[in-house]
N, C-alpha and C positions, 0 to 999 in steps of 0.2 A: 205397365201394370194398371195405370189409370184407364187406358182404353179398354182393357179386358173387363174392368168393373162396370163400365158405363151401362150396357144393356140390362144387367141384373139390377143395378141401382134404380133404373127407370121402372122396372117391374115392382120393386119394393116401394117406390114412391106411389105407384098406382094403388097398391094394396094398403099402405099405411099413411099416406100423405095427409089424410083427413084427421089423423090422430097424433102424428109425430111431425115436428118441424124438421125438415131436412136443410142441411147447410154444407156446402163444399168450401174448403179452405185451399186457395191456390198458394202453393209454397215456393216451388222452384221447378225448373226443367231438369228432369233426370237425364235426358239425352239432347242437349241443345244442338242446334244446327243452323243452317242458313236462314230458314224461315222463322224458327222459334229459337231465339237466342237466350242465353242466361241473362235475365234482366239486370241492368246496372243502375236503374233508377225506377222510381215508383210509377212514372208515366208509362214506361215500357211494360212493367209488370202488370199494371192495370189493363193495358190494351191487350196483352196476351191472355189474361184471365177472361176478358170479354170475348176474345176470339175462340177460346176453348169452350166457353158456355154456348156460343152460337153454333160452333161446329158440331158439338155433341148433343145439342138440343136440350141443355140442362133447364129444367122447369122450376128449380128452386134457387134461392139466393147463392151467389158465389162471392165469398169474402176474400180479400187479398191480404196476406201477411205482409209485414213491413219488409224492407229490402234486406234486412239481416236475418229474416226468418225467426224472429224472437218467439212468437207463439208456437210455431212448429217445434222448436227446440224444447220449449217448456212442456209440450205434450209428449213428444217422442220424435226422434229424428228419422224414424222410418218414413219412406216416401209416400206410402199409400195406406196408412192406418185408418181405421174407422172407429168411431166412438158413439156410444149412446149415453147422453147426459140427461139426468133427471131434472125436474123443475127446480130442485133445490141446489143445482150445480154439481152434484156428485156424479162421478163416472159410474154408470151402471153396467156397462159392457165395453170391452175394448178388443178389437181384432187387429192383428198385425197387418193384415191385408184386406182392403176393402172388397176385393173380388172373391173372398171366401163367403159368398152370399148365402150359402146354406146355413152357416152358423149365425150370420147376421140376421137372417130371417127368423130363426128360432129365438134369438134374443129379442127382436122386435115384438114377436108374438107374446113374449113373456111380460113385456113392460108397456105395450101399446095401450092397454086399457087402464093405465094409471097407477099400477102397482110400482111404487118407488123403492125397489130393492135391487141390490147388485145381483147380476146373473152371470158373473164370471168373465172369462176372456178366452180368446183363441189365438194361439201362436202357430197354428198349422201352416205348413209351407208347401207341401207337395202339390196340391191342386192349384194353389195360388201361383206358384212359379210356372207350372205348365200352362196355365191360362195366359200369364204374362208373355211366355215364349210364343204362344199362339198368335198374339197380336203385335209382337215387337217389330216385325218388319214393316207393318203399316205405320206404326208410330215413328220409326226411324225415317221412313220415306217421307212422311209428312213434315218432319223437322228439317229435312234437306240432306244433300249429299255429304256435308261435313259430318253429320251424325252417323251416317252409314260408314264412312271412312274411319271415324274415331273408334267405333265398336269393332270394326274389322281389325284395326291395328292393336287395340288394347285387350280385346277378348275374342280371338278368332273362333273358339268353339261356340260361344254365344251367338256370334254373327252367323255361323253355319247353321246352327239349330233354328234360328229365326228365319233364315232363308228357306230351309227345307219345310218348316212349318207353314210358311206362306204359300208354298206350292200345293199344300193340302187343302186349300180353300175349295169349296165352301163348307168344310167340316167346322163344327163349333170350336171356339178357342181351346178348350180343354183337350179335345181330340187332336187338333192341329199341334198343340204343344207336345203331346205324347209322341206324335209322329216325328216332329222336329228333334226331339231329344233321343228317340230310340234309333232312328235310321243312321245318323252319323256314328253312333256307338257300334251298331251292327257292322257298318262299313269298316270302321277301324279294326274291329275284332277280326273281320274277314281278311283284311290286309295283313294283320299280324299273323293269323293262322297260315296264310299263303306263304309269307316270308319264312316262317318256321318250317313249313313243309319242304320248300325248295332248299333251305339250308341243310336239312337232314338228308335230302336226296344227293346233295353234293358230297356228303361224307363217304 
């Protein structure tokens, strides 16, 4: 999910970075692997946060949560939430997913000129999950073979959708996610239909 949010966050920074302070909080690895492990100490966690910032070209500060994820849990244990916080410390907007950039942009436009009032929240999942699916194979591959094997073993449909979506590059993440989600479902329905057809013919 983080990978799918990156390009849109960069565009938001281009448009609002002179009026809004951006900050990313590095919390944990959603899909740890050989190259990006689940940190067991602050040294490893800090180094991986630095590697993430360099890899994705993050132009704003990246803070590192403590090893127990205390701040993350106090905010929300969702892995990729986004917040707009006013100068007085109040949360003005919360999005369940940072890659829901359309709603995030609308909220930034509402508060960027200094109006300190709550502008709601977004819990939309559809586009966010499709965008996440569209970049998942790249994320798992970057983490290493262990991450790919873990997802294949624990969530085969997710692994298949991610693999199909990756084959749809260079489509944008949202379109790739739609392809990766739809094609396996169509294939399964086709196989079920064929099985039912042959079963009826045998009667």
